[in-house]
C-alpha positions as CSV (number, residue, x, y, z in Angstrom):
1,M,20.0,-7.9,14.5
2,P,17.3,-9.0,17.0
3,K,14.0,-10.5,16.0
4,L,11.0,-8.1,15.7
5,K,7.9,-8.6,17.8
6,T,4.6,-9.1,16.1
7,N,1.8,-7.0,17.5
8,R,-0.6,-9.7,18.8
9,S,-3.7,-7.5,18.7
10,A,-3.1,-6.7,15.0
11,A,-2.3,-10.3,14.2
12,K,-5.8,-11.3,15.5
13,R,-7.6,-8.6,13.5
14,F,-5.9,-8.7,10.1
15,K,-4.9,-11.5,7.7
16,I,-2.5,-11.1,4.8
17,T,-3.8,-12.6,1.6
18,K,-1.7,-14.5,-1.0
19,T,-1.5,-11.4,-3.2
20,G,-0.3,-9.2,-0.2
21,K,-3.5,-7.4,0.6
22,L,-4.8,-7.0,4.2
23,K,-8.2,-8.5,5.0
24,K,-10.3,-7.2,7.9
25,R,-13.6,-7.9,9.5
26,S,-16.3,-5.3,9.4
27,A,-16.7,-3.1,12.5
28,S,-19.9,-2.8,14.6
29,R,-20.6,-6.6,14.7
30,G,-19.7,-7.3,18.3
31,H,-22.9,-6.6,20.3
32,I,-26.1,-4.5,20.6
33,L,-27.3,-5.7,17.2
34,G,-31.0,-5.7,18.0
35,K,-31.4,-2.0,17.3
36,M,-29.6,-2.3,13.9
37,A,-31.6,-2.8,10.7
38,R,-31.4,-6.2,9.0
39,K,-30.1,-4.5,5.9
40,T,-27.2,-2.9,7.8
41,K,-26.2,-6.1,9.4
42,R,-26.3,-7.9,6.1
43,K,-24.0,-5.4,4.6
44,L,-21.5,-5.8,7.5
45,R,-21.5,-9.5,7.2
46,G,-18.6,-10.0,4.8
47,S,-15.0,-9.1,5.2
48,S,-13.3,-6.3,3.3
49,Y,-9.8,-5.0,2.5
50,V,-7.8,-2.4,4.4
51,S,-7.2,0.9,2.5
52,D,-3.7,1.5,1.1
53,S,-3.1,4.4,3.5
54,D,-3.8,2.3,6.6
55,A,-2.1,-0.8,5.2
56,K,1.3,0.7,5.5
57,K,0.8,1.3,9.3
58,I,-0.6,-2.2,9.8
59,R,2.3,-3.9,8.0
60,R,4.7,-2.3,10.4
61,L,2.8,-4.2,13.2
62,L,3.0,-7.5,11.3
63,P,6.7,-7.8,10.4
64,Y,6.5,-11.6,9.5
65,G,3.1,-11.6,7.8
């Protein structure tokens, strides 16, 4: 049985926690933040968890996570 390849773009975007949940960074934090309200940027500051429906797809991209 050959080794499976990890999807490198997914590996950079998601981290698997000790309990097995998938952590992600909030979207819309890359650039053009001047027009966004302070409150909105503050809410996007922290990381969050991936929903269960999406987690199944992402786990397939991270076979050794």
